[in-house]
PyMOL CGO cylinders between C-alpha atoms (Angstrom):
from pymol import cmd
from pymol.cgo import CYLINDER

trace = [
    CYLINDER, -17.09, -79.41, -40.59, -17.29, -81.08, -43.99, 0.3, 1, 1, 1, 1, 1, 1,
    CYLINDER, -17.29, -81.08, -43.99, -17.96, -78.51, -46.71, 0.3, 1, 1, 1, 1, 1, 1,
    CYLINDER, -17.96, -78.51, -46.71, -19.90, -79.68, -49.72, 0.3, 1, 1, 1, 1, 1, 1,
    CYLINDER, -19.90, -79.68, -49.72, -19.63, -78.16, -53.16, 0.3, 1, 1, 1, 1, 1, 1,
    CYLINDER, -19.63, -78.16, -53.16, -22.59, -76.30, -54.65, 0.3, 1, 1, 1, 1, 1, 1,
    CYLINDER, -22.59, -76.30, -54.65, -23.07, -79.15, -57.12, 0.3, 1, 1, 1, 1, 1, 1,
    CYLINDER, -23.07, -79.15, -57.12, -23.34, -81.67, -54.27, 0.3, 1, 1, 1, 1, 1, 1,
    CYLINDER, -23.34, -81.67, -54.27, -25.79, -79.48, -52.39, 0.3, 1, 1, 1, 1, 1, 1,
    CYLINDER, -25.79, -79.48, -52.39, -27.97, -79.02, -55.48, 0.3, 1, 1, 1, 1, 1, 1,
    CYLINDER, -27.97, -79.02, -55.48, -28.14, -82.69, -56.49, 0.3, 1, 1, 1, 1, 1, 1,
    CYLINDER, -28.14, -82.69, -56.49, -30.58, -85.14, -55.07, 0.3, 1, 1, 1, 1, 1, 1,
    CYLINDER, -30.58, -85.14, -55.07, -29.19, -87.78, -52.74, 0.3, 1, 1, 1, 1, 1, 1,
    CYLINDER, -29.19, -87.78, -52.74, -30.78, -90.46, -54.94, 0.3, 1, 1, 1, 1, 1, 1,
    CYLINDER, -30.78, -90.46, -54.94, -28.86, -89.24, -57.99, 0.3, 1, 1, 1, 1, 1, 1,
    CYLINDER, -28.86, -89.24, -57.99, -25.55, -89.93, -56.21, 0.3, 1, 1, 1, 1, 1, 1,
    CYLINDER, -25.55, -89.93, -56.21, -26.38, -92.89, -53.94, 0.3, 1, 1, 1, 1, 1, 1,
    CYLINDER, -26.38, -92.89, -53.94, -28.62, -95.95, -54.29, 0.3, 1, 1, 1, 1, 1, 1,
    CYLINDER, -28.62, -95.95, -54.29, -29.33, -97.54, -50.94, 0.3, 1, 1, 1, 1, 1, 1,
    CYLINDER, -29.33, -97.54, -50.94, -30.54, -101.13, -50.70, 0.3, 1, 1, 1, 1, 1, 1,
    CYLINDER, -30.54, -101.13, -50.70, -31.74, -103.09, -47.71, 0.3, 1, 1, 1, 1, 1, 1,
    CYLINDER, -31.74, -103.09, -47.71, -31.97, -106.81, -47.07, 0.3, 1, 1, 1, 1, 1, 1,
    CYLINDER, -31.97, -106.81, -47.07, -33.27, -108.74, -44.11, 0.3, 1, 1, 1, 1, 1, 1,
    CYLINDER, -33.27, -108.74, -44.11, -32.20, -112.14, -42.86, 0.3, 1, 1, 1, 1, 1, 1,
    CYLINDER, -32.20, -112.14, -42.86, -33.97, -114.36, -40.34, 0.3, 1, 1, 1, 1, 1, 1,
    CYLINDER, -33.97, -114.36, -40.34, -33.43, -117.79, -38.90, 0.3, 1, 1, 1, 1, 1, 1,
    CYLINDER, -33.43, -117.79, -38.90, -36.69, -119.13, -37.49, 0.3, 1, 1, 1, 1, 1, 1,
    CYLINDER, -36.69, -119.13, -37.49, -35.40, -122.71, -37.16, 0.3, 1, 1, 1, 1, 1, 1,
    CYLINDER, -35.40, -122.71, -37.16, -31.90, -121.61, -36.06, 0.3, 1, 1, 1, 1, 1, 1,
    CYLINDER, -31.90, -121.61, -36.06, -30.29, -123.76, -38.75, 0.3, 1, 1, 1, 1, 1, 1,
    CYLINDER, -30.29, -123.76, -38.75, -31.10, -122.00, -42.03, 0.3, 1, 1, 1, 1, 1, 1,
    CYLINDER, -31.10, -122.00, -42.03, -31.16, -118.35, -42.96, 0.3, 1, 1, 1, 1, 1, 1,
    CYLINDER, -31.16, -118.35, -42.96, -33.89, -116.83, -45.08, 0.3, 1, 1, 1, 1, 1, 1,
    CYLINDER, -33.89, -116.83, -45.08, -32.86, -113.70, -46.96, 0.3, 1, 1, 1, 1, 1, 1,
    CYLINDER, -32.86, -113.70, -46.96, -35.53, -111.22, -47.98, 0.3, 1, 1, 1, 1, 1, 1,
    CYLINDER, -35.53, -111.22, -47.98, -34.87, -108.86, -50.88, 0.3, 1, 1, 1, 1, 1, 1,
    CYLINDER, -34.87, -108.86, -50.88, -37.25, -106.10, -51.95, 0.3, 1, 1, 1, 1, 1, 1,
    CYLINDER, -37.25, -106.10, -51.95, -39.31, -108.56, -54.01, 0.3, 1, 1, 1, 1, 1, 1,
    CYLINDER, -39.31, -108.56, -54.01, -38.17, -112.11, -53.25, 0.3, 1, 1, 1, 1, 1, 1,
    CYLINDER, -38.17, -112.11, -53.25, -36.61, -114.39, -50.69, 0.3, 1, 1, 1, 1, 1, 1,
    CYLINDER, -36.61, -114.39, -50.69, -34.27, -117.37, -50.64, 0.3, 1, 1, 1, 1, 1, 1,
    CYLINDER, -34.27, -117.37, -50.64, -32.93, -119.75, -48.02, 0.3, 1, 1, 1, 1, 1, 1,
    CYLINDER, -32.93, -119.75, -48.02, -29.37, -120.79, -47.35, 0.3, 1, 1, 1, 1, 1, 1,
    CYLINDER, -29.37, -120.79, -47.35, -28.40, -123.75, -45.14, 0.3, 1, 1, 1, 1, 1, 1,
    CYLINDER, -28.40, -123.75, -45.14, -24.60, -123.57, -45.22, 0.3, 1, 1, 1, 1, 1, 1,
    CYLINDER, -24.60, -123.57, -45.22, -21.85, -121.05, -45.78, 0.3, 1, 1, 1, 1, 1, 1,
    CYLINDER, -21.85, -121.05, -45.78, -19.95, -123.63, -47.79, 0.3, 1, 1, 1, 1, 1, 1,
    CYLINDER, -19.95, -123.63, -47.79, -20.20, -127.38, -48.24, 0.3, 1, 1, 1, 1, 1, 1,
    CYLINDER, -20.20, -127.38, -48.24, -17.33, -129.75, -48.87, 0.3, 1, 1, 1, 1, 1, 1,
    CYLINDER, -17.33, -129.75, -48.87, -19.79, -132.63, -49.36, 0.3, 1, 1, 1, 1, 1, 1,
    CYLINDER, -19.79, -132.63, -49.36, -20.04, -133.57, -53.05, 0.3, 1, 1, 1, 1, 1, 1,
    CYLINDER, -20.04, -133.57, -53.05, -23.55, -134.94, -52.41, 0.3, 1, 1, 1, 1, 1, 1,
    CYLINDER, -23.55, -134.94, -52.41, -24.91, -131.70, -50.92, 0.3, 1, 1, 1, 1, 1, 1,
    CYLINDER, -24.91, -131.70, -50.92, -27.66, -130.38, -53.22, 0.3, 1, 1, 1, 1, 1, 1,
    CYLINDER, -27.66, -130.38, -53.22, -28.47, -126.92, -51.83, 0.3, 1, 1, 1, 1, 1, 1,
    CYLINDER, -28.47, -126.92, -51.83, -26.78, -123.68, -52.86, 0.3, 1, 1, 1, 1, 1, 1,
    CYLINDER, -26.78, -123.68, -52.86, -24.34, -122.38, -50.24, 0.3, 1, 1, 1, 1, 1, 1,
    CYLINDER, -24.34, -122.38, -50.24, -23.50, -118.78, -49.39, 0.3, 1, 1, 1, 1, 1, 1,
    CYLINDER, -23.50, -118.78, -49.39, -20.19, -118.97, -51.21, 0.3, 1, 1, 1, 1, 1, 1,
    CYLINDER, -20.19, -118.97, -51.21, -21.90, -120.34, -54.32, 0.3, 1, 1, 1, 1, 1, 1,
    CYLINDER, -21.90, -120.34, -54.32, -24.43, -117.49, -54.28, 0.3, 1, 1, 1, 1, 1, 1,
    CYLINDER, -24.43, -117.49, -54.28, -21.51, -115.09, -53.91, 0.3, 1, 1, 1, 1, 1, 1,
    CYLINDER, -21.51, -115.09, -53.91, -19.55, -116.60, -56.81, 0.3, 1, 1, 1, 1, 1, 1,
    CYLINDER, -19.55, -116.60, -56.81, -22.69, -116.71, -58.94, 0.3, 1, 1, 1, 1, 1, 1,
    CYLINDER, -22.69, -116.71, -58.94, -23.32, -113.04, -58.21, 0.3, 1, 1, 1, 1, 1, 1,
    CYLINDER, -23.32, -113.04, -58.21, -19.80, -112.12, -59.26, 0.3, 1, 1, 1, 1, 1, 1,
    CYLINDER, -19.80, -112.12, -59.26, -20.00, -114.08, -62.50, 0.3, 1, 1, 1, 1, 1, 1,
    CYLINDER, -20.00, -114.08, -62.50, -23.53, -112.99, -63.40, 0.3, 1, 1, 1, 1, 1, 1,
    CYLINDER, -23.53, -112.99, -63.40, -22.69, -109.34, -62.71, 0.3, 1, 1, 1, 1, 1, 1,
    CYLINDER, -22.69, -109.34, -62.71, -19.78, -109.46, -65.14, 0.3, 1, 1, 1, 1, 1, 1,
    CYLINDER, -19.78, -109.46, -65.14, -21.76, -111.27, -67.86, 0.3, 1, 1, 1, 1, 1, 1,
    CYLINDER, -21.76, -111.27, -67.86, -24.82, -109.04, -67.47, 0.3, 1, 1, 1, 1, 1, 1,
    CYLINDER, -24.82, -109.04, -67.47, -22.64, -105.92, -67.57, 0.3, 1, 1, 1, 1, 1, 1,
    CYLINDER, -22.64, -105.92, -67.57, -21.10, -107.04, -70.87, 0.3, 1, 1, 1, 1, 1, 1,
    CYLINDER, -21.10, -107.04, -70.87, -24.53, -107.81, -72.33, 0.3, 1, 1, 1, 1, 1, 1,
    CYLINDER, -24.53, -107.81, -72.33, -25.99, -104.46, -71.25, 0.3, 1, 1, 1, 1, 1, 1,
    CYLINDER, -25.99, -104.46, -71.25, -23.01, -102.50, -72.50, 0.3, 1, 1, 1, 1, 1, 1,
    CYLINDER, -23.01, -102.50, -72.50, -23.03, -104.26, -75.86, 0.3, 1, 1, 1, 1, 1, 1,
    CYLINDER, -23.03, -104.26, -75.86, -26.68, -103.30, -76.34, 0.3, 1, 1, 1, 1, 1, 1,
    CYLINDER, -26.68, -103.30, -76.34, -25.93, -99.68, -75.44, 0.3, 1, 1, 1, 1, 1, 1,
    CYLINDER, -25.93, -99.68, -75.44, -23.02, -99.68, -77.88, 0.3, 1, 1, 1, 1, 1, 1,
    CYLINDER, -23.02, -99.68, -77.88, -25.15, -101.10, -80.69, 0.3, 1, 1, 1, 1, 1, 1,
    CYLINDER, -25.15, -101.10, -80.69, -23.04, -104.19, -81.38, 0.3, 1, 1, 1, 1, 1, 1,
    CYLINDER, -23.04, -104.19, -81.38, -24.81, -107.09, -79.73, 0.3, 1, 1, 1, 1, 1, 1,
    CYLINDER, -24.81, -107.09, -79.73, -23.02, -110.03, -78.20, 0.3, 1, 1, 1, 1, 1, 1,
    CYLINDER, -23.02, -110.03, -78.20, -24.25, -113.11, -80.04, 0.3, 1, 1, 1, 1, 1, 1,
    CYLINDER, -24.25, -113.11, -80.04, -22.90, -115.69, -77.61, 0.3, 1, 1, 1, 1, 1, 1,
    CYLINDER, -22.90, -115.69, -77.61, -21.44, -115.50, -74.10, 0.3, 1, 1, 1, 1, 1, 1,
    CYLINDER, -21.44, -115.50, -74.10, -20.29, -117.89, -71.40, 0.3, 1, 1, 1, 1, 1, 1,
    CYLINDER, -20.29, -117.89, -71.40, -18.19, -117.42, -68.30, 0.3, 1, 1, 1, 1, 1, 1,
    CYLINDER, -18.19, -117.42, -68.30, -16.13, -119.61, -65.99, 0.3, 1, 1, 1, 1, 1, 1,
    CYLINDER, -16.13, -119.61, -65.99, -15.28, -118.50, -62.46, 0.3, 1, 1, 1, 1, 1, 1,
    CYLINDER, -15.28, -118.50, -62.46, -12.55, -120.11, -60.38, 0.3, 1, 1, 1, 1, 1, 1,
    CYLINDER, -12.55, -120.11, -60.38, -12.38, -119.24, -56.70, 0.3, 1, 1, 1, 1, 1, 1,
    CYLINDER, -12.38, -119.24, -56.70, -9.52, -119.94, -54.30, 0.3, 1, 1, 1, 1, 1, 1,
    CYLINDER, -9.52, -119.94, -54.30, -10.53, -120.29, -50.65, 0.3, 1, 1, 1, 1, 1, 1,
    CYLINDER, -10.53, -120.29, -50.65, -7.57, -120.03, -48.31, 0.3, 1, 1, 1, 1, 1, 1,
    CYLINDER, -7.57, -120.03, -48.31, -7.52, -121.94, -45.01, 0.3, 1, 1, 1, 1, 1, 1,
    CYLINDER, -7.52, -121.94, -45.01, -10.59, -124.15, -45.63, 0.3, 1, 1, 1, 1, 1, 1,
    CYLINDER, -10.59, -124.15, -45.63, -9.63, -126.62, -42.86, 0.3, 1, 1, 1, 1, 1, 1,
    CYLINDER, -9.63, -126.62, -42.86, -10.39, -123.95, -40.25, 0.3, 1, 1, 1, 1, 1, 1,
    CYLINDER, -10.39, -123.95, -40.25, -14.06, -124.21, -41.30, 0.3, 1, 1, 1, 1, 1, 1,
    CYLINDER, -14.06, -124.21, -41.30, -14.24, -127.90, -40.47, 0.3, 1, 1, 1, 1, 1, 1,
    CYLINDER, -14.24, -127.90, -40.47, -12.47, -127.47, -37.13, 0.3, 1, 1, 1, 1, 1, 1,
    CYLINDER, -12.47, -127.47, -37.13, -9.22, -129.31, -37.85, 0.3, 1, 1, 1, 1, 1, 1,
    CYLINDER, -9.22, -129.31, -37.85, -6.90, -128.85, -34.86, 0.3, 1, 1, 1, 1, 1, 1,
    CYLINDER, -6.90, -128.85, -34.86, -3.80, -126.83, -35.58, 0.3, 1, 1, 1, 1, 1, 1,
    CYLINDER, -3.80, -126.83, -35.58, -5.45, -124.70, -38.27, 0.3, 1, 1, 1, 1, 1, 1,
    CYLINDER, -5.45, -124.70, -38.27, -6.14, -121.33, -36.72, 0.3, 1, 1, 1, 1, 1, 1,
    CYLINDER, -6.14, -121.33, -36.72, -5.86, -119.02, -39.73, 0.3, 1, 1, 1, 1, 1, 1,
    CYLINDER, -5.86, -119.02, -39.73, -9.20, -117.51, -40.70, 0.3, 1, 1, 1, 1, 1, 1,
    CYLINDER, -9.20, -117.51, -40.70, -10.64, -118.63, -44.03, 0.3, 1, 1, 1, 1, 1, 1,
    CYLINDER, -10.64, -118.63, -44.03, -10.96, -116.06, -46.81, 0.3, 1, 1, 1, 1, 1, 1,
    CYLINDER, -10.96, -116.06, -46.81, -11.36, -115.86, -50.56, 0.3, 1, 1, 1, 1, 1, 1,
    CYLINDER, -11.36, -115.86, -50.56, -7.85, -115.22, -51.79, 0.3, 1, 1, 1, 1, 1, 1,
    CYLINDER, -7.85, -115.22, -51.79, -8.43, -115.06, -55.50, 0.3, 1, 1, 1, 1, 1, 1,
    CYLINDER, -8.43, -115.06, -55.50, -11.13, -115.10, -58.13, 0.3, 1, 1, 1, 1, 1, 1,
    CYLINDER, -11.13, -115.10, -58.13, -10.36, -115.65, -61.79, 0.3, 1, 1, 1, 1, 1, 1,
    CYLINDER, -10.36, -115.65, -61.79, -13.07, -115.18, -64.39, 0.3, 1, 1, 1, 1, 1, 1,
    CYLINDER, -13.07, -115.18, -64.39, -12.74, -116.17, -68.03, 0.3, 1, 1, 1, 1, 1, 1,
    CYLINDER, -12.74, -116.17, -68.03, -15.43, -114.86, -70.36, 0.3, 1, 1, 1, 1, 1, 1,
    CYLINDER, -15.43, -114.86, -70.36, -15.91, -116.42, -73.78, 0.3, 1, 1, 1, 1, 1, 1,
    CYLINDER, -15.91, -116.42, -73.78, -17.92, -114.25, -76.13, 0.3, 1, 1, 1, 1, 1, 1,
    CYLINDER, -17.92, -114.25, -76.13, -18.76, -113.74, -79.75, 0.3, 1, 1, 1, 1, 1, 1,
    CYLINDER, -18.76, -113.74, -79.75, -18.80, -110.07, -80.62, 0.3, 1, 1, 1, 1, 1, 1,
    CYLINDER, -18.80, -110.07, -80.62, -18.11, -108.81, -84.12, 0.3, 1, 1, 1, 1, 1, 1,
    CYLINDER, -18.11, -108.81, -84.12, -15.20, -106.51, -83.26, 0.3, 1, 1, 1, 1, 1, 1,
    CYLINDER, -15.20, -106.51, -83.26, -11.52, -106.51, -84.20, 0.3, 1, 1, 1, 1, 1, 1,
    CYLINDER, -11.52, -106.51, -84.20, -9.06, -107.57, -81.49, 0.3, 1, 1, 1, 1, 1, 1,
    CYLINDER, -9.06, -107.57, -81.49, -8.13, -104.12, -80.17, 0.3, 1, 1, 1, 1, 1, 1,
    CYLINDER, -8.13, -104.12, -80.17, -11.74, -102.89, -80.22, 0.3, 1, 1, 1, 1, 1, 1,
    CYLINDER, -11.74, -102.89, -80.22, -12.86, -106.19, -78.65, 0.3, 1, 1, 1, 1, 1, 1,
    CYLINDER, -12.86, -106.19, -78.65, -10.47, -105.78, -75.69, 0.3, 1, 1, 1, 1, 1, 1,
    CYLINDER, -10.47, -105.78, -75.69, -11.25, -102.07, -75.33, 0.3, 1, 1, 1, 1, 1, 1,
    CYLINDER, -11.25, -102.07, -75.33, -14.97, -102.80, -75.23, 0.3, 1, 1, 1, 1, 1, 1,
    CYLINDER, -14.97, -102.80, -75.23, -14.64, -105.61, -72.68, 0.3, 1, 1, 1, 1, 1, 1,
    CYLINDER, -14.64, -105.61, -72.68, -12.45, -103.74, -70.22, 0.3, 1, 1, 1, 1, 1, 1,
    CYLINDER, -12.45, -103.74, -70.22, -14.43, -100.51, -70.60, 0.3, 1, 1, 1, 1, 1, 1,
    CYLINDER, -14.43, -100.51, -70.60, -17.67, -102.45, -69.98, 0.3, 1, 1, 1, 1, 1, 1,
    CYLINDER, -17.67, -102.45, -69.98, -16.28, -103.81, -66.69, 0.3, 1, 1, 1, 1, 1, 1,
    CYLINDER, -16.28, -103.81, -66.69, -16.23, -100.26, -65.35, 0.3, 1, 1, 1, 1, 1, 1,
    CYLINDER, -16.23, -100.26, -65.35, -20.04, -100.57, -65.15, 0.3, 1, 1, 1, 1, 1, 1,
    CYLINDER, -20.04, -100.57, -65.15, -20.03, -103.56, -62.79, 0.3, 1, 1, 1, 1, 1, 1,
    CYLINDER, -20.03, -103.56, -62.79, -20.34, -102.46, -59.14, 0.3, 1, 1, 1, 1, 1, 1,
    CYLINDER, -20.34, -102.46, -59.14, -19.50, -105.95, -57.88, 0.3, 1, 1, 1, 1, 1, 1,
    CYLINDER, -19.50, -105.95, -57.88, -16.32, -106.16, -59.99, 0.3, 1, 1, 1, 1, 1, 1,
    CYLINDER, -16.32, -106.16, -59.99, -15.28, -102.62, -59.04, 0.3, 1, 1, 1, 1, 1, 1,
    CYLINDER, -15.28, -102.62, -59.04, -15.75, -103.32, -55.34, 0.3, 1, 1, 1, 1, 1, 1,
    CYLINDER, -15.75, -103.32, -55.34, -13.93, -106.65, -55.30, 0.3, 1, 1, 1, 1, 1, 1,
    CYLINDER, -13.93, -106.65, -55.30, -10.95, -105.55, -57.40, 0.3, 1, 1, 1, 1, 1, 1,
    CYLINDER, -10.95, -105.55, -57.40, -10.08, -103.07, -54.63, 0.3, 1, 1, 1, 1, 1, 1,
    CYLINDER, -10.08, -103.07, -54.63, -10.11, -105.69, -51.89, 0.3, 1, 1, 1, 1, 1, 1,
    CYLINDER, -10.11, -105.69, -51.89, -8.80, -108.94, -53.36, 0.3, 1, 1, 1, 1, 1, 1,
    CYLINDER, -8.80, -108.94, -53.36, -6.99, -110.57, -56.25, 0.3, 1, 1, 1, 1, 1, 1,
    CYLINDER, -6.99, -110.57, -56.25, -9.55, -110.54, -59.07, 0.3, 1, 1, 1, 1, 1, 1,
    CYLINDER, -9.55, -110.54, -59.07, -8.62, -111.28, -62.67, 0.3, 1, 1, 1, 1, 1, 1,
    CYLINDER, -8.62, -111.28, -62.67, -10.91, -111.25, -65.68, 0.3, 1, 1, 1, 1, 1, 1,
    CYLINDER, -10.91, -111.25, -65.68, -9.83, -112.65, -69.03, 0.3, 1, 1, 1, 1, 1, 1,
    CYLINDER, -9.83, -112.65, -69.03, -11.73, -112.33, -72.29, 0.3, 1, 1, 1, 1, 1, 1,
    CYLINDER, -11.73, -112.33, -72.29, -11.57, -114.93, -75.07, 0.3, 1, 1, 1, 1, 1, 1,
    CYLINDER, -11.57, -114.93, -75.07, -13.05, -114.19, -78.44, 0.3, 1, 1, 1, 1, 1, 1,
    CYLINDER, -13.05, -114.19, -78.44, -15.22, -116.95, -79.90, 0.3, 1, 1, 1, 1, 1, 1,
    CYLINDER, -15.22, -116.95, -79.90, -14.73, -117.44, -83.62, 0.3, 1, 1, 1, 1, 1, 1,
]
cmd.load_cgo(trace, "trace")
């Protein structure tokens, strides 16, 4: 039997855990509609190698979520700290291993996966170099997406100070 401490027994579940639920349907059996608590969006493809394809793919939503989570975390933490970021921009590079498996090329039987994500954040924040780096890396501790991914894949984040 799993014994819980008195502190765990006396705290509300909601103070320790935040559960979220999403629903996905495919009425036409070719696109998926995702329902969040307040919105919905449709996705046609996991990934597209077609440079003319206009829709947002699953992997693009994923990469956008990673990048936006990091940028939003920095913005929120700078406000809490009292030294506002005046300018911010990020670039995310993603390495997909074994992409030919997705298009069914014979002889490629290794499953595709995201091997590496590198994020470079450019920001203007009026802090000296050591304080700048300390702030940035401490702020990342508040990003659940970053914290989850860093445990399961190669994920690097670099910070460049804008002058």
